[in-house]
N, C-alpha and C positions, 0 to 999 in steps of 0.2 A: 539252580545251577551251582555246582561245586567246582572248585579249582582242579581237583584231581580228574574230574570228568573231561575238562578241557585238555589236560595233559594226555589222557587216554586217547581222545579223539585225534590230537595232533600226531601222536606216535603212530597210530593205525593209518592215518591219512598219508603220512610220509612214507611208510613202509608198504602200505596196502597189503598187510599180512598181520592178522590178529595175534598169532602165536609169537611172531618176531617182536611185535610191539609190546606184548606182555613180558617177554624176556628182557627187552631194553629197560622197561620200567621196574622190573623186579616184582611183578604181581602175577597172579594166576590168570590164565586166559578167560575162565568164566567170570572172574571179577571185572576184567577189562571189558568184556562183551556186555555185562550187565550195566556197567557205568555208562557206556556209549548208548545203549538202548534207552536208559533213563533220560539221558540228555536229549535224544531224538524225541522221546515222548513229551518232554517239557517244551521243546521248540515246536512240536507238531509237524516235523519233517523227517525225512530219511536222509542220512548223510552217506550211507553206503549201499551199494548193490551187492548182496551176498550170494555169489554164485556157488560157493561151497562153504564148508565150515571154517576154512582158514583164509583163503585168498578172497579179496574183496576189491571193489572199484568205487570210486567216488561218484555220487549223484551230482547234478548241477548245484543242489543246495550245499552239499559237502564241499564242492570245489570253491564255491563262493565264500563259505565259512572259514576255510583253511587259512588264507592269508591274514584274516582278522584275528583268528585264534593264535596264530604264530606271533603276530604283533603284540597281542595281549601278554603272552608268555615272555616276550623280550622285555616289555615294559615292566613286568613283574620282576624279572631278573635284575634290571637296573635298580628298581626300588629296593629289592632285597640287598643288593650290593651297597647302595647308598646308606641304608639303615645300619648295616654292619660296619661300614667305614666310619659312620658318625659315632657309633657306640665305642669304637676303638680310637676315636680322636683323629681319624684320618681325613675327615671332611667336616664342614660346618662353618660357623662364624664366631669370632671372639672379639669382644669390644673391650679395649684396655684404656683407661684414663690415667694420666700421669702428670706430675709436675714438669714444668719446662726444664728444671734442673736435672730431673731424672732422665728425660728424653735426650739430654746432652751427654749422658754418661756412656762410655763405650760398652759397658757391661749390658746396658739395656738395649742398645743398638745391635750388639752382637746376638742377644737373645732373640730379638725380632727377626734378624737375618737367618739364624739357625732354624727358627720355627717355620719360616717360609720355605726354607730349603728342604727340611725333613717332612713337612706336612703341607705340600703345595695346594691341596684342596681345601685347606682351612683359610678362610678369609679373615685377615687381621684388620681391625679398625682401631687406630691409635689416636686418642684424643688428648690434646694439650689443654690443661686447665689449672686454675689455682686450687688451693685446699678447700675453700668454701664451695667452689663450683663442683669439685669432685665429690664432696659430701652430698650435695644435692643430687648429683647423678646417681650415686649409689643408693640413696634413699628412694629414688624413683625407679631403681633397677633398670636404668637405661644403659649401664655399662656392667660388664661381668667382673672386672678387676679394677681396683683403684690403687695407685701407688702415691701415697700422700702422707703428710704429717698429722692429719686430723683424725688419727685413730680413736682417741678417747670419745670423741663425739659420736662415732659410729658404732662402737662395740658396747656401749653402756647398756643398751636395751636388749642385748643378746641375739639380735637378728644377724649380726655380722661377726666374722672371725678375722683376726689379724695376726701377722707375724712380722717382726722387724726384718726389713730387707737389708738395710745398710744405715750407717751413720753419716750424715751430710756435714762435712767440715765447712765452716764459714770463713771467708777471707775478707780482710779489710781492703777496701778499694778507695784510692784517693788520687787526685790529679798528680801528674808527674812533677809539676812545679810546686807542689805543696811542700812546706818546710819539713814535714815528717818523712817525706819520701826519701830524703837523703840519709835517714837514720838506719843503722844496721839492725836495730831492734825496737819495736813499738809495743808498748803495753796498753792495756785498756785505760789505765789512768792518764795516759798521754792524750786521750781523746776528750778530756774534760774541756768544755768550752767550744768543741767542734760542732758544727751543724751536721746532723745525721739524717740522711735521706732514707726513710723506711718504706717498706711495702705496707699497705694498709692492714690494720687489724681485721677489718671486715672481710678481706679476701684471703689473707694468710695469717690467721691469729697466732699460730704457734711460733712462727718466725718473728713476728712483730713483738710478741711478749717476751720471747727469749732474749732478743737484743736489749730490750729495756732492762730485763732482769740482770744480765751479766754486767751491764754498765754500772748498775747500782751495787751489785755484790762484789765484783772484781775491781771496779774503778772508783767506787764511792761517790758516784754522781748520777743524777737523772739526766738522760740524754736530751740535748736540745734538738727537737724534731722540726725539720723544715717541711715543705710541701710534700704530702704523700703522693705516691705514684701507683700505677696499677700492677707493676711487675718489677722483678729484679732487672730485667733488660732496660726498662725505662729509667730505673734508678741509676744505672750505669751511664746513660746518656746525660742525665741531670748532673751527675758528678763530673763528667767529662767537660761540661760547660760551666763549672764552678759552683754548682749547687750545694756542695758540702762533701761529706764522705758517706760511705755506705758499707753494708756487709752483704755478701752474696754467696751462694753455694759454690764450692770449689769447681764445679763443672763449667762455670762461666769464665774461669781464669783465661786470660789472653785476649778477651774481646776488647777492641778499641785500645790495644796496648801501645799505640803511638802516643796516646794522651793520658793513659791511666796506669797506675801501679797497683799490683796485687801483693798484699803482705800477710804473712801469718803472724799472729800476735805472739809476743814473748811472755812466757810465764803462764799462759792460759790458752787452751785450744777450744774455741767454741764449736760445738757440733750438735746437731739435732737428729733424732732417730726418724727414719722414713719407713713407713709400714706398707706392707702389701695386704689389702683388705678384699675379702669376698663375702658374699651372702651365705649364710649357713644353709646347707642342703642344696646349694646351687651349683655344685661341682659337676662339670661335664668332663668327658675324656679329653677333649681338646684343651680345656682349662688345666687339667692335671698335667698334660704334656708341656704346656707353656710354663707353668709354675716350676716344674722340674728343671727345665732349661734355665729359667730366670734365676733360681736360687743357686744353681750350680755355677752360673756365670758370676754372680756377685760374691759368694763366699764358699762355694764348694759344699754347701750344706744340703740336707734332705729337702725335698719339695714341701710345699705347704700341706699340712695335715690337719687343718682345723675344721673338718666336716662336722 
């Protein structure tokens, strides 16, 4: 049984006229008649009573087969439309993993909102994780896109492509009653002797190492590290209750502001690159559409092109 034979049958059954059915489908009448005859022979039944060369009537077998054949063609039309929409990025599923600090940025939130508005049939799954977790998810190919600081670990083997999405400015956070909070300008050197609450190297290696590095290079001291915590959010809570000072991405600014002060350092601006990472050869149309929106929102640049 061929699909064109089903189409021939349905057109003839609906019009009960072979010539008109052939005209609707843009085929010759002999070709249509031959296709239907072959289908009847394959099924071992007759679908039409042929009273003359053109006008026909449905047999009981033809009447029973018609609604099922029409349903088959409708299902095929839906399948064809779905496939076309998926190829154009109009439908599908997209899994995006990102740092908490990225999810807090208005550019990312606006990108997700625009994607949902423009492509409502694309299901977005947005996953909040740390750099180490995002690395594992990308290696397992359980997410399509990762927005993380851990690019070197992923792109070294050539399986992944990355492009810098933005640079994440780090702010110093300290309790409002801290003596440094009253200063108009705070340098890295002013933090000598302060207890610093870091995020763990095991979960956020780039951030952890960077804070240690600029304390040494810009301030001339190795930081005194207190208890490590699982996230920047937790670090803020510890600082709020006197656990020390910390550095967090700019998108956290304002949290717990009744008890915390956020300060930009004087003479040095700490910032870390944040990358958008995808698997090589894994680009879908939906992914291209989202990346185009994402990069335009962050810096007006062209979309990811690392296929």
